[in-house]
DSSP file (Angstrom, degrees, kcal/mol; ACC not computed):
  #  RESIDUE AA STRUCTURE BP1 BP2  ACC     N-H-->O    O-->H-N    N-H-->O    O-->H-N    TCO  KAPPA ALPHA  PHI   PSI    X-CA   Y-CA   Z-CA
    1    1 A M     >        0   0    0      0, 0.0     4,-1.5     0, 0.0     3,-0.5   0.000 360.0 360.0 360.0 -24.9  243.0   10.5   50.6
    2    2 A R  H  >  +     0   0    0      1,-0.2     4,-2.2     2,-0.2     5,-0.2   0.881 360.0  55.6 -62.5 -38.3  240.4    8.9   52.8
    3    3 A H  H  > S+     0   0    0      1,-0.2     4,-2.3     2,-0.2    -1,-0.2   0.806 102.7  57.0 -67.1 -26.9  238.1   11.9   52.5
    4    4 A V  H  > S+     0   0    0     -3,-0.5     4,-2.4     2,-0.2    -1,-0.2   0.928 108.3  46.0 -66.6 -44.4  238.2   11.7   48.7
    5    5 A W  H  X S+     0   0    0     -4,-1.5     4,-2.7     2,-0.2     5,-0.2   0.899 111.9  51.7 -64.5 -40.3  236.9    8.1   48.8
    6    6 A I  H  X S+     0   0    0     -4,-2.2     4,-2.6     1,-0.2    -2,-0.2   0.923 111.2  47.1 -63.7 -43.7  234.2    9.1   51.4
    7    7 A R  H  X S+     0   0    0     -4,-2.3     4,-2.4     2,-0.2    -2,-0.2   0.913 113.0  49.5 -63.5 -42.0  233.0   11.9   49.1
    8    8 A G  H  X S+     0   0    0     -4,-2.4     4,-2.1     2,-0.2    -2,-0.2   0.924 113.2  45.1 -63.6 -45.1  233.0    9.7   46.1
    9    9 A I  H  X S+     0   0    0     -4,-2.7     4,-2.5     2,-0.2     5,-0.2   0.913 112.7  51.6 -65.5 -42.7  231.0    7.0   47.8
   10   10 A L  H  X S+     0   0    0     -4,-2.6     4,-2.6    -5,-0.2    -1,-0.2   0.900 109.3  51.2 -60.4 -40.8  228.6    9.5   49.3
   11   11 A A  H  X S+     0   0    0     -4,-2.4     4,-2.6     2,-0.2    -1,-0.2   0.911 110.3  48.2 -63.7 -42.8  228.1   11.0   45.8
   12   12 A L  H  X S+     0   0    0     -4,-2.1     4,-2.2     2,-0.2    -2,-0.2   0.907 113.3  47.0 -66.4 -40.9  227.3    7.6   44.3
   13   13 A V  H  X S+     0   0    0     -4,-2.5     4,-2.3     2,-0.2    -2,-0.2   0.922 113.0  50.1 -64.0 -43.2  224.9    6.7   47.0
   14   14 A W  H  X S+     0   0    0     -4,-2.6     4,-2.0    -5,-0.2    -2,-0.2   0.912 111.4  47.9 -62.4 -43.6  223.2   10.1   46.7
   15   15 A L  H  X S+     0   0    0     -4,-2.6     4,-2.4     2,-0.2    -1,-0.2   0.884 109.5  52.9 -66.5 -37.9  222.9    9.7   42.9
   16   16 A A  H  X S+     0   0    0     -4,-2.2     4,-1.9     1,-0.2    -2,-0.2   0.921 110.2  48.0 -62.3 -43.2  221.5    6.2   43.2
   17   17 A A  H  X S+     0   0    0     -4,-2.3     4,-2.5     1,-0.2     5,-0.3   0.875 110.7  52.5 -63.8 -36.7  218.8    7.6   45.7
   18   18 A A  H  X>S+     0   0    0     -4,-2.0     4,-2.7     1,-0.2     5,-0.6   0.894 108.1  49.8 -66.8 -39.8  218.1   10.4   43.3
   19   19 A L  H  <5S+     0   0    0     -4,-2.4    -1,-0.2     2,-0.2    -2,-0.2   0.879 112.8  47.5 -66.6 -36.4  217.6    8.0   40.4
   20   20 A I  H  <5S+     0   0    0     -4,-1.9    -2,-0.2    -5,-0.2    -1,-0.2   0.926 122.0  33.9 -69.8 -44.5  215.2    5.9   42.4
   21   21 A S  H  <5S-     0   0    0     -4,-2.5    -2,-0.2    -5,-0.2    -1,-0.2   0.731  98.4-136.2 -85.5 -22.3  213.2    8.9   43.7
   22   22 A G  T  <5 +     0   0    0     -4,-2.7     2,-0.5    -5,-0.3    -3,-0.2   0.704  45.2 157.0  77.6  19.2  213.5   10.9   40.6
   23   23 A G     >< -     0   0    0     -5,-0.6     4,-1.5    -6,-0.2    -1,-0.2  -0.679  36.4-155.3 -85.1 125.5  214.2   14.2   42.4
   24   24 A A  H  > S+     0   0    0     -2,-0.5     4,-2.3     1,-0.2     5,-0.2   0.861  94.6  57.3 -65.6 -36.2  216.1   16.8   40.4
   25   25 A L  H  > S+     0   0    0      1,-0.2     4,-2.6     2,-0.2    -1,-0.2   0.899 105.5  50.9 -61.5 -40.3  217.5   18.4   43.5
   26   26 A Y  H  > S+     0   0    0      2,-0.2     4,-2.4     1,-0.2    -1,-0.2   0.872 108.1  52.0 -66.7 -36.4  219.0   15.1   44.6
   27   27 A V  H  X S+     0   0    0     -4,-1.5     4,-2.1     2,-0.2    -2,-0.2   0.927 111.0  47.8 -64.4 -43.9  220.7   14.7   41.1
   28   28 A I  H  X S+     0   0    0     -4,-2.3     4,-2.0     1,-0.2    -2,-0.2   0.927 112.9  47.9 -62.8 -45.2  222.1   18.2   41.4
   29   29 A M  H  X S+     0   0    0     -4,-2.6     4,-2.2     1,-0.2    -1,-0.2   0.887 110.4  52.4 -64.8 -38.5  223.4   17.6   44.9
   30   30 A G  H  X S+     0   0    0     -4,-2.4     4,-2.2     1,-0.2    -1,-0.2   0.898 109.1  49.5 -62.9 -40.4  224.9   14.3   43.9
   31   31 A M  H  X S+     0   0    0     -4,-2.1     4,-2.6     2,-0.2    -1,-0.2   0.868 108.3  53.7 -67.4 -35.6  226.7   16.0   41.0
   32   32 A V  H  X S+     0   0    0     -4,-2.0     4,-2.3     2,-0.2    -2,-0.2   0.918 109.2  48.7 -63.2 -42.7  228.1   18.6   43.4
   33   33 A F  H  X S+     0   0    0     -4,-2.2     4,-2.5     2,-0.2    -2,-0.2   0.911 111.6  49.7 -62.3 -42.3  229.4   15.9   45.7
   34   34 A L  H  X S+     0   0    0     -4,-2.2     4,-2.6     2,-0.2    -2,-0.2   0.921 111.2  48.0 -63.8 -43.8  231.1   14.2   42.6
   35   35 A I  H  X S+     0   0    0     -4,-2.6     4,-2.6     2,-0.2    -1,-0.2   0.898 111.7  51.2 -63.2 -40.0  232.7   17.4   41.5
   36   36 A S  H  X S+     0   0    0     -4,-2.3     4,-2.1     2,-0.2    -2,-0.2   0.921 111.8  46.1 -62.7 -44.8  233.9   18.0   45.0
   37   37 A A  H  X S+     0   0    0     -4,-2.5     4,-2.2     2,-0.2    -2,-0.2   0.902 113.4  50.0 -65.0 -40.6  235.5   14.6   45.2
   38   38 A Y  H  X S+     0   0    0     -4,-2.6     4,-2.5     2,-0.2    -2,-0.2   0.914 111.0  47.9 -65.7 -43.1  237.0   14.9   41.8
   39   39 A S  H  X S+     0   0    0     -4,-2.6     4,-2.2     1,-0.2    -1,-0.2   0.890 112.3  49.4 -67.1 -37.3  238.6   18.3   42.5
   40   40 A A  H  X S+     0   0    0     -4,-2.1     4,-2.2    -5,-0.2    -1,-0.2   0.892 111.4  50.2 -65.9 -38.6  240.0   17.0   45.9
   41   41 A W  H  X S+     0   0    0     -4,-2.2     4,-2.4     2,-0.2    -2,-0.2   0.918 110.9  48.2 -65.1 -43.7  241.4   14.0   44.1
   42   42 A K  H  X S+     0   0    0     -4,-2.5     4,-1.9     2,-0.2     6,-0.2   0.894 110.3  52.6 -64.2 -39.8  243.0   16.2   41.4
   43   43 A R  H  <>S+     0   0    0     -4,-2.2     5,-2.5     1,-0.2     6,-0.5   0.925 113.4  42.9 -61.6 -45.0  244.5   18.5   44.1
   44   44 A E  H ><5S+     0   0    0     -4,-2.2     3,-1.1     4,-0.2     5,-0.2   0.864 111.1  55.4 -70.0 -35.3  246.0   15.6   46.0
   45   45 A K  H 3<5S+     0   0    0     -4,-2.4    -1,-0.2     1,-0.3    -2,-0.2   0.864 107.6  49.7 -65.0 -35.5  247.2   13.9   42.7
   46   46 A N  T 3<5S-     0   0    0     -4,-1.9    -1,-0.3    -5,-0.2    -2,-0.2   0.442 118.7-111.6 -83.5   0.4  249.1   17.1   41.8
   47   47 A G  T < 5S+     0   0    0     -3,-1.1    -3,-0.2    -4,-0.2    -2,-0.1   0.662  88.7 114.5  80.5  16.0  250.7   17.3   45.2
   48   48 A K      < +     0   0    0     -5,-2.5    -4,-0.2    -6,-0.2    -5,-0.1   0.273  41.9 123.7-101.1  10.7  248.8   20.4   46.3
   49   49 A G        -     0   0    0     -6,-0.5    -8,-0.0    -5,-0.2    -9,-0.0  -0.248  65.1-130.4 -69.9 160.0  246.9   18.6   49.1
   50   50 A E              0   0    0      1,-0.2    -1,-0.1     0, 0.0    -6,-0.0   0.656 360.0 360.0 -85.4 -17.0  247.0   19.9   52.7
   51   51 A D              0   0    0      0, 0.0    -1,-0.2     0, 0.0    -2,-0.0   0.473 360.0 360.0 -78.1 360.0  247.7   16.4   54.2
């Protein structure tokens, strides 16, 4: 579960930096991190996690 929190926090920091700099690439990468964290969270919530 710890990696889910790390991905989520990383995504929020990345998106904040993207909003400040205004870079479209950073917004896309931040959204990819958020989707990754969300999918990992859903997998663990459903009991399909590897841990």
